[in-house]
C-alpha positions in Angstrom: 41.2 -17.1 -68.2 38.6 -14.5 -67.3 36.8 -17.0 -65.3 39.9 -17.9 -63.2 40.6 -14.2 -62.6 37.0 -13.6 -61.2 37.3 -16.6 -59.0 40.7 -15.3 -57.5 39.0 -11.9 -56.9 35.7 -12.9 -55.4 36.9 -15.8 -53.1 39.0 -13.8 -50.8 36.2 -11.1 -50.4 33.6 -13.8 -49.8 35.9 -15.3 -46.9 36.4 -11.9 -45.6 32.7 -11.2 -45.5 32.0 -14.6 -43.8 34.8 -13.8 -41.3 33.1 -10.4 -40.4 29.6 -12.0 -40.0 31.0 -14.8 -37.7 32.9 -12.3 -35.7 29.8 -10.1 -35.1 27.8 -13.2 -34.1 30.4 -14.2 -31.6 30.6 -10.5 -30.0 26.7 -10.5 -29.9 26.6 -14.0 -28.2 29.4 -13.0 -25.7 27.4 -9.7 -25.0 24.1 -11.6 -24.4 25.8 -14.1 -22.0 27.4 -11.2 -20.0 24.0 -9.3 -19.9 22.1 -12.4 -18.8 24.6 -13.3 -16.1 24.4 -9.7 -14.8 20.8 -9.7 -14.8 20.7 -13.2 -13.0 22.8 -12.0 -10.2 21.3 -8.6 -10.0 17.6 -9.5 -10.2 17.0 -10.2 -6.5 18.5 -6.9 -5.6 16.4 -5.2 -8.2 13.2 -6.9 -7.1 14.0 -6.2 -3.4 14.4 -2.4 -4.2 11.2 -2.2 -6.2 9.3 -4.0 -3.4 10.6 -1.5 -0.9 9.5 1.3 -3.2 6.1 -0.2 -3.5 5.7 -0.6 0.3 6.5 3.1 0.7 3.9 4.0 -2.0 1.4 1.8 -0.4 2.0 3.5 2.9 1.4 6.8 1.4 -1.8 5.8 -0.3 -3.1 4.5 3.0 -2.4 7.9 4.5 -4.2 9.7 1.6 -7.1 7.3 2.2 -7.3 8.3 5.8 -7.2 12.0 5.0 -10.1 11.5 2.4 -12.1 9.6 5.0 -11.7 12.4 7.5 -12.7 14.9 4.8 -15.9 13.0 3.9 -16.9 12.6 7.5 -16.3 16.2 8.3 -17.9 17.6 5.2 -20.6 15.0 4.8 -19.8 14.6 1.2 -18.3 12.1 -1.2 -14.8 11.5 -2.6 -13.4 8.9 -5.3 -9.7 8.3 -5.2 -7.5 5.9 -7.3 -5.8 3.1 -5.6 -3.7 0.8 -7.6 -2.9 -2.6 -6.2 0.0 -4.3 -7.7 0.1 -7.1 -5.2 -2.1 -8.2 -2.4 -5.6 -7.3 -1.3 -7.4 -4.2 0.2 -10.4 -4.8 2.3 -12.7 -3.3 4.9 -13.3 -5.2 8.0 -16.4 -3.4 9.3 -16.7 -5.6 12.4 -13.6 -3.8 14.0 -13.8 -0.6 11.9 -10.6 -1.3 10.2 -9.3 -1.1 6.6 -6.7 -3.7 6.0 -4.0 -4.2 3.2 -2.1 -7.4 2.9 0.5 -8.3 0.3 3.8 -10.3 0.1 6.9 -8.3 -0.6 10.7 -9.0 -0.6 11.9 -6.4 1.9 14.8 -6.4 4.3 14.1 -6.8 8.1 10.3 -6.8 8.0 8.9 -5.2 11.1 6.9 -7.2 13.8 4.7 -4.3 14.3 5.4 -0.5 13.6 3.0 2.4 14.5 2.7 4.7 11.4 0.6 7.3 13.1 -1.6 7.4 16.3 -0.4 7.1 19.9 1.8 4.7 21.6 3.8 4.5 24.9 7.3 3.4 26.0 7.3 0.4 28.4 10.7 -0.8 29.8 12.4 0.9 26.9 10.4 -1.1 24.3 7.7 0.6 22.1 4.4 -1.1 22.7 1.3 -0.3 20.5 -1.3 1.0 23.0 -4.1 1.4 20.4 -6.4 3.4 22.9 -9.9 3.2 21.8 -10.9 6.7 23.3 -8.5 9.6 22.7 -8.8 13.4 23.2 -10.6 15.3 20.4 -8.3 17.6 18.8 -5.0 16.2 20.1 -5.2 12.7 18.6 -6.2 11.4 15.1 -9.5 9.7 14.9 -7.7 6.7 13.7 -4.2 4.9 14.0 -2.4 2.8 11.5 0.2 0.2 12.1 2.5 -1.8 9.8 3.7 -5.3 10.4 5.2 -8.2 8.4 6.0 -8.1 4.8 3.7 -6.3 4.5 0.4 -5.5 6.2 -1.2 -2.2 7.0 -4.2 -1.7 9.4 -6.1 1.6 9.4 -8.3 1.5 12.5 -10.9 4.1 13.4 -11.7 4.8 17.1 -13.5 7.2 19.5 -12.5 10.7 20.0 -13.9 12.5 23.0 -14.4 16.2 23.8 -12.8 16.4 27.2 -14.9 19.5 28.2 -18.2 17.8 27.6 -17.4 14.2 27.6 -19.1 13.8 24.3 -17.8 11.2 22.1 -17.5 10.9 18.3 -16.4 8.3 15.8 -16.0 7.7 12.0 -17.9 4.5 11.4 -17.1 2.7 8.2 -19.8 0.6 6.5 -19.3 -1.6 3.4 -20.7 -0.7 0.0 -21.5 -3.2 -2.8 -17.7 -4.2 -3.0 -15.5 -3.7 0.2 -12.7 -5.7 -1.0 -10.4 -5.8 -4.1 -7.1 -7.5 -5.3 -4.6 -6.6 -8.0 -5.7 -3.9 -10.5 -6.3 -0.2 -11.0 -9.0 0.1 -8.3 -11.0 3.3 -7.4 -12.1 3.7 -3.7 -15.4 5.6 -3.4 -16.1 7.1 0.0 -19.7 8.4 0.7 -21.1 10.0 3.8 -24.4 8.3 4.6 -25.8 9.7 7.8 -25.2 10.5 11.4 -26.0 8.0 14.2 -26.0 8.0 17.9 -25.3 4.6 19.5 -24.7 3.2 23.0 -21.3 1.6 22.9 -19.8 -0.8 25.3 -16.4 0.8 24.8 -17.7 4.2 25.7 -19.2 3.0 29.2 -18.2 5.3 32.1 -16.2 7.5 29.8 -18.5 9.1 27.3 -21.5 11.2 28.2 -24.5 9.0 28.5 -22.4 6.1 27.4 -23.1 7.3 23.7 -21.2 7.8 20.6 -22.1 10.1 17.7 -21.0 8.1 14.6 -20.5 9.6 11.1 -21.3 6.7 8.9 -19.0 6.6 5.7 -19.6 4.1 2.9 -16.4 2.3 1.7 -16.8 1.0 -1.8 -14.3 -0.2 -4.3 -15.3 0.3 -8.0 
């Protein structure tokens, strides 16, 4: 009798407990499906937003790099600055005195070519990159930077001219032990090396004695 009574008491409770567990599992499964579906459809938009933010961050880092290079050249010193690369490659092309960054990002309406800073002109209502190699000292930056594609930045150093004396000056970038790097927490080391006077074909008939005074800055990625 006691055994039958215990069975009548425990059996409904066991069934009730099983029902609660099954209900919890079903609710959890439905929640997982809903969250997964939401992430599936929202993921491209999230990635696009993240990539756009990363492009803006890289543009700011390139501007910081330019300011650091100017400081090293003018003060004849040395600066180390962090430069995190999450996608792509940063490299110095010392042949044309340009620092180049290239990466692949999912951004809306990638630009064919946009001048970030420097000089440009308007031709027939269309902005055209002029990229003058000799610009007035004190009114123009010693470099210009443009953006293109999705995405590429080019920071190019050119000649600045004192219009009173026709003397010409330039920041000349030279490679260190490592002048290119890919993904990682990189550090760019900029070091002034020496001043050098060169005869430059670009300076012909514009600069005094066809000469350019270069401040040589070493570009190294640690």
